Each structure stands twice: as structure tokens, then as C-alpha cells.
C-alpha positions as CSV (number, residue, x, y, z in Angstrom):
1,S,-136.2,19.7,54.5
2,F,-135.6,20.7,58.1
3,E,-137.0,19.2,61.3
4,G,-136.6,20.7,64.7
5,N,-137.0,24.0,66.6
6,L,-136.0,27.3,65.1
7,V,-135.2,30.6,66.6
8,F,-136.2,33.9,64.9
9,L,-135.1,37.4,65.5
10,A,-137.4,40.4,64.8
11,A,-134.6,42.1,62.8
12,Y,-134.7,39.3,60.2
13,S,-138.5,39.4,59.9
14,P,-139.6,42.9,59.0
15,L,-143.1,41.9,58.0
16,L,-143.9,41.1,61.6
17,E,-143.3,44.7,62.6
18,G,-146.6,46.2,63.8
19,K,-148.4,42.8,63.6
20,D,-150.2,41.2,66.5
21,F,-148.2,38.0,66.3
22,K,-148.8,35.3,68.8
23,P,-146.8,32.1,69.6
24,K,-147.9,29.1,67.6
25,E,-149.7,31.3,65.1
26,E,-149.3,30.0,61.5
27,V,-146.5,31.7,59.6
28,S,-144.4,31.2,56.5
29,F,-140.6,31.6,56.7
30,E,-137.3,30.8,55.2
31,V,-134.7,28.6,57.0
32,V,-131.1,29.8,57.0
33,E,-128.0,28.5,58.6
34,A,-126.3,31.1,60.8
35,V,-122.8,31.1,62.2
36,G,-122.0,28.1,64.4
37,G,-124.4,25.9,62.5
38,V,-127.5,27.3,64.2
39,H,-130.6,27.3,62.0
40,L,-132.8,30.4,62.1
41,A,-136.3,31.2,60.7
42,V,-136.1,34.5,58.7
43,A,-138.6,36.5,56.7
44,L,-141.5,35.4,58.7
45,A,-144.9,36.4,57.3
46,V,-148.4,35.9,58.8
47,P,-151.4,34.7,56.7
48,G,-152.5,37.5,54.4
49,Q,-148.9,38.6,53.7
50,D,-148.6,36.7,50.4
51,V,-144.9,36.9,49.7
52,A,-142.1,37.2,52.2
53,P,-139.5,39.7,50.9
54,N,-136.1,38.6,49.7
55,L,-134.5,39.6,52.9
56,H,-131.0,40.8,52.7
57,E,-130.5,39.6,49.1
58,S,-126.9,40.7,49.0
59,E,-126.3,41.0,52.8
60,K,-126.8,38.0,55.1
61,P,-126.0,39.2,58.6
62,W,-126.6,35.8,60.1
63,E,-123.5,34.6,58.3
64,D,-121.2,37.2,60.0
65,A,-120.6,36.4,63.6
66,A,-120.2,40.0,64.7
67,A,-123.2,41.2,62.8
68,H,-125.3,38.3,64.1
69,E,-124.2,39.0,67.7
70,V,-125.3,42.7,67.3
71,E,-128.7,41.7,66.0
72,V,-129.2,39.2,68.8
73,F,-128.3,41.9,71.3
74,I,-130.7,44.4,69.7
75,S,-133.5,41.9,69.5
76,S,-133.1,40.9,73.1
77,N,-133.2,44.6,74.2
78,R,-135.7,46.0,71.7
79,K,-137.9,47.6,74.3
80,W,-134.9,49.7,75.5
81,F,-133.5,50.5,72.1
82,G,-136.5,51.5,70.0
83,D,-135.9,51.9,66.2
84,D,-133.7,55.0,66.5
85,G,-131.5,53.5,69.2
86,A,-131.1,50.2,67.2
87,T,-130.0,52.2,64.1
88,L,-127.6,54.3,66.2
89,F,-126.1,51.1,67.8
90,R,-125.6,49.4,64.5
91,G,-123.6,52.5,63.4
92,F,-121.2,52.4,66.4
93,P,-117.7,51.0,65.8
94,M,-117.3,47.3,66.7
95,D,-115.2,48.1,69.8
96,D,-117.9,50.4,71.2
97,Q,-120.6,47.8,70.5
98,Q,-118.6,45.1,72.3
99,R,-118.2,47.4,75.4
100,I,-122.0,47.9,75.5
101,M,-122.9,44.3,75.0
């Protein structure tokens, strides 16, 4: 079991997309360990969403430092990126991503 505060990124919680989620609202989630030993809440689901999807069953971007850094950057700048911009940014070569970040 885990005790403490957790961070979550929208990219790792697709069920929250389009939901009117408010801080301290009840949610279910999975706890994972990201690079650097940081614990994250992933696959958040609000009441009424019975089962959180098996997020990234084969791919776990929080375990790859570069991929995690990209997702943190996108999540922090979501209002500027939009969905198309985030997809485009993920497709850039790593050198270009680093220049932008």
C-alpha cells in the first residue's frame, strides 16, 4: 500500500478527458513508480466509470525518462498544444523536442 501525495498527468488518465473533474473529488486510480522513484497516479476514473482501462499495457512512458519529460511538458502546456499539437510534438525527433522544452 502507498501513503503520501501523488501527482497525475492528464496524458496518463484518458478517462478524465471531457469530464468536469474537481480537486478532492473521489477517483479510482493505479499507482506506478516513474523514473527517479517518483510515484504517479495513472488511469484515474471518476465515479460511474466502472473500470479504469489497462493504460499502456505494453508501453509505460513513465518508466522512460525522455518520454516522461515529454508528457510532463505537454501536460503543463496543454492549453497551448491542443490534441493535434500534442500528437505532432510527440512525433518530433528527440533533439527537436529538447530545443522546444
